[in-house]
C-alpha positions, 0 to 999 in steps of 0.5 A: 484447513490449518491455521497456516493456510488461513494466514496465506489466504488473508495475506493474499486478500490483503495484497489484492486489496492493496493492489486495487487501491494502489491502482486507484491512488497510485499517482497522487499530486506530490509523487515524484517522477523523473524521466531521462532517456529510457530511464524512469524514476518514480518515488511515491512520497504522497502515496507513502504518507497516506499509506503510513497514516492509514496503517497507523490508524488501523494498528491504533484501533486494533491495539485499542480494542 
């Protein structure tokens, strides 16, 4: 298997993990949701903040080592 194929497998696994975590933590308190008629607007502010903190920590530790 080439390096390019391994990259796609890793990216796929990362997307699966993100999807599972998103379904668990997808609607936290602080996420905005507006519904008017048959239009729904959802903006995950708190989820975005948590994802940003987690990714920042992961990249910090990757860079540290």
